[in-house]
VEXDRENZA-475344 format. One record per residue (C-alpha): x negated, y, z; residue in three letters; residue number from 1. Coordinates in nm, 2 decimals, decimal comma. Each point is the difference from the previous one (the first is absolute). Example, Ala and Ser with C-alpha at 12.3 -4.5 7.8 and 13.67 -1.06 7.14 Angstrom:
<pts>
> c1	c2	c3	residuo	num
> -1,23	-0,45	0,78	Ala	1
> -0,14	0,34	-0,07	Ser	2
</pts>
This chain:
<pts>
> c1	c2	c3	residuo	num
> 3,53	2,52	-3,33	Met	1
> 0,15	0,07	0,36	Met	2
> -0,22	-0,26	0,12	Arg	3
> -0,31	0,18	-0,08	His	4
> 0,14	0,34	0,10	Ala	5
> 0,01	-0,18	0,36	Ala	6
> -0,33	-0,13	0,00	Val	7
> -0,13	0,34	-0,06	Leu	8
> 0,22	0,16	0,22	Leu	9
> -0,14	-0,22	0,30	Leu	10
> -0,35	0,04	-0,12	Leu	11
> 0,00	0,41	-0,02	Val	12
> 0,14	-0,03	0,36	Leu	13
> -0,28	-0,23	0,15	Ala	14
> -0,26	0,18	-0,15	Leu	15
> 0,00	0,27	0,27	Pro	16
> 0,02	-0,18	0,25	His	17
> -0,29	-0,23	-0,11	Arg	18
> -0,22	0,31	0,00	Gly	19
> 0,12	0,13	0,33	Leu	20
> -0,10	-0,38	0,12	Ala	21
> -0,35	0,05	-0,15	Gln	22
> -0,05	0,38	0,12	Thr	23
> 0,06	-0,18	0,36	Gly	24
> -0,27	-0,26	-0,04	Ala	25
> -0,25	0,25	-0,14	Ser	26
> 0,04	0,21	0,30	Ser	27
> -0,03	-0,31	0,20	Gln	28
> -0,34	-0,10	-0,18	Leu	29
> -0,14	0,34	0,08	Ser	30
> 0,05	-0,03	0,35	Ala	31
> -0,16	-0,34	0,03	Val	32
> -0,29	0,02	0,27	Gln	33
> -0,37	-0,11	-0,09	Pro	34
> -0,10	-0,31	0,11	Leu	35
> -0,24	-0,06	0,30	Ser	36
> -0,26	-0,22	-0,05	Leu	37
> 0,10	-0,27	0,25	Asp	38
> 0,38	0,05	-0,18	Asp	39
> -0,18	-0,12	-0,32	Ala	40
> -0,20	-0,24	0,17	Ile	41
> 0,31	-0,17	0,14	Arg	42
> 0,20	0,04	-0,33	Ile	43
> -0,27	-0,20	-0,20	Ala	44
> 0,00	-0,26	0,26	Leu	45
> 0,37	-0,05	-0,01	Glu	46
> 0,00	0,02	-0,36	Arg	47
> -0,31	-0,18	-0,15	His	48
> 0,03	-0,32	-0,16	Pro	49
> -0,32	-0,16	0,16	Ala	50
> 0,15	0,03	0,32	Val	51
> 0,33	-0,14	-0,08	Lys	52
> -0,19	-0,27	-0,14	Glu	53
> -0,27	-0,05	0,32	Ala	54
> 0,35	0,01	0,20	Glu	55
> 0,17	-0,28	-0,19	Ala	56
> -0,31	-0,23	0,03	Ala	57
> -0,06	0,04	0,42	Val	58
> 0,37	-0,11	-0,04	Leu	59
> -0,08	-0,29	-0,19	Ala	60
> -0,28	-0,10	0,20	Ala	61
> 0,21	0,00	0,31	Glu	62
> 0,24	-0,21	-0,18	Ala	63
> -0,28	-0,25	-0,09	Arg	64
> -0,10	-0,01	0,40	Val	65
> 0,35	-0,09	0,07	Lys	66
> 0,03	-0,25	-0,25	Glu	67
> -0,36	-0,15	0,15	Ala	68
> 0,14	-0,01	0,33	Arg	69
> 0,30	-0,17	-0,13	Ala	70
> -0,20	-0,32	0,02	Ser	71
> 0,01	-0,04	0,36	Tyr	72
> 0,36	-0,05	0,02	Tyr	73
> 0,21	-0,30	-0,11	Pro	74
> 0,10	-0,07	-0,37	Gln	75
> 0,31	-0,12	-0,06	Leu	76
> 0,10	-0,09	-0,36	Ser	77
> 0,35	-0,16	-0,16	Phe	78
> 0,00	-0,22	-0,28	Ser	79
> 0,30	-0,19	-0,21	Gly	80
> 0,04	-0,21	-0,28	Ile	81
> 0,27	-0,09	-0,22	Gly	82
> -0,04	-0,32	-0,24	Lys	83
> 0,20	-0,15	-0,24	Val	84
> -0,07	-0,38	-0,14	Gly	85
> -0,18	-0,25	0,16	Leu	86
> 0,02	-0,03	0,38	Ser	87
> -0,34	-0,01	0,16	Gly	88
> -0,22	0,17	0,24	Ala	89
> 0,02	0,32	0,03	Thr	90
> -0,36	0,01	0,11	Gly	91
> -0,14	-0,08	-0,37	Ala	92
> 0,18	0,34	-0,10	Leu	93
> -0,23	0,22	0,19	Gly	94
> 0,24	0,08	0,32	Leu	95
> -0,20	0,03	0,31	Pro	96
> 0,13	-0,13	0,34	Gly	97
> 0,27	-0,27	0,05	Phe	98
> 0,29	0,06	-0,20	Pro	99
> 0,28	0,07	0,24	Ala	100
> 0,28	-0,13	-0,24	Ser	101
> 0,05	-0,36	0,01	Pro	102
> 0,42	0,00	-0,08	Phe	103
> -0,07	0,16	-0,36	Phe	104
> -0,20	-0,15	-0,24	Arg	105
> -0,03	0,34	-0,24	Asn	106
> -0,12	0,25	0,27	Thr	107
> -0,26	0,01	0,27	Ala	108
> -0,15	0,29	0,18	Tyr	109
> -0,25	0,03	0,26	Ser	110
> -0,14	0,28	0,27	Gly	111
> -0,37	-0,01	0,10	Asn	112
> -0,15	0,19	0,26	Leu	113
> -0,42	0,07	-0,01	Tyr	114
> -0,18	0,14	0,29	Gln	115
> -0,39	0,04	-0,02	Thr	116
> -0,15	-0,17	0,35	Ile	117
> -0,36	0,03	-0,10	Phe	118
> -0,17	0,15	-0,31	Asp	119
> -0,33	0,09	0,14	Phe	120
> -0,03	0,36	-0,01	Gly	121
> 0,14	0,03	-0,36	Arg	122
> 0,31	0,21	0,10	Ile	123
> -0,18	0,20	0,24	Arg	124
> -0,28	0,11	-0,27	His	125
> 0,28	0,05	-0,26	Phe	126
> 0,17	0,23	0,22	Val	127
> -0,34	0,20	0,11	Ala	128
> -0,09	0,03	-0,38	Leu	129
> 0,36	0,14	-0,06	Glu	130
> -0,03	0,26	0,24	Arg	131
> -0,38	0,11	-0,08	Ala	132
> 0,15	0,03	-0,38	Leu	133
> 0,29	0,23	0,12	Ala	134
> -0,22	0,19	0,21	Glu	135
> -0,24	0,07	-0,26	Ser	136
> 0,30	0,09	-0,24	Thr	137
> 0,13	0,25	0,29	Arg	138
> -0,39	0,15	-0,01	Leu	139
> 0,02	0,05	-0,38	Gln	140
> 0,33	0,20	0,07	Glu	141
> -0,17	0,22	0,24	Val	142
> -0,31	0,01	-0,25	Glu	143
> 0,25	0,11	-0,29	Glu	144
> 0,17	0,28	0,18	Glu	145
> -0,31	0,12	0,12	Gln	146
> -0,14	0,03	-0,34	Arg	147
> 0,29	0,17	-0,14	Ile	148
> 0,01	0,24	0,29	Val	149
> -0,37	0,07	-0,08	Trp	150
> 0,08	0,05	-0,36	Gly	151
> 0,28	0,23	0,08	Arg	152
> -0,21	0,19	0,25	Gly	153
> -0,28	0,01	-0,20	Thr	154
> 0,19	0,16	-0,32	Ala	155
> 0,15	0,27	0,20	Ile	156
> -0,31	0,10	0,17	Ser	157
> -0,20	0,00	-0,31	Leu	158
> 0,28	0,23	-0,16	Phe	159
> 0,02	0,24	0,30	Leu	160
> -0,37	0,04	0,01	Arg	161
> -0,02	0,05	-0,40	Arg	162
> 0,32	0,24	0,06	Tyr	163
> -0,18	0,21	0,27	Ser	164
> -0,31	0,02	-0,20	Ser	165
> 0,19	0,12	-0,33	Asn	166
> -0,11	-0,32	-0,19	Glu	167
> 0,33	-0,08	-0,11	Leu	168
> 0,04	0,08	-0,37	Pro	169
> 0,18	0,31	-0,12	Asn	170
> 0,32	-0,10	-0,15	Arg	171
> 0,03	0,34	-0,18	Ser	172
> -0,31	-0,08	-0,20	Ser	173
> 0,12	-0,29	-0,13	Lys	174
> 0,32	0,10	-0,09	Thr	175
> -0,18	0,34	-0,21	Gly	176
> 0,20	0,22	0,22	Val	177
</pts>
């Protein structure tokens, strides 16, 4: 019983403070400034999911260009094997290169370095293709931003034209007042 009384007392003491906090919030809401067209467009571009998706697509395309350019550089690989059972050539088990551990019969390891010397322009054309696709993705991002700006600007200008010519429906006629 004493516990319920303590909880009730805390609730009673907390309610007036909560009411004061809400009145402060409502006074802040009444002091909100109207948005300009530029601010509305900026906020739409910052928050629109299609713009965020387009930005992510551009980042992915730029990463694919870097991946394509990586073929110009040497490739280094390491591999190892451990076997139990019959001894024999480790090359038959799929280990590329020369196994470098003649002292241990059950393990082997190797390291390989590959460098493309001449590929008849294949890497260059692949990098050019990825760059063209990245540029296309950048242009799609710009197109998406322009579509959003045009859509918001058109909607706002249509609203302003109807508002200035009093074509907007009267709210009091709908409520029956």
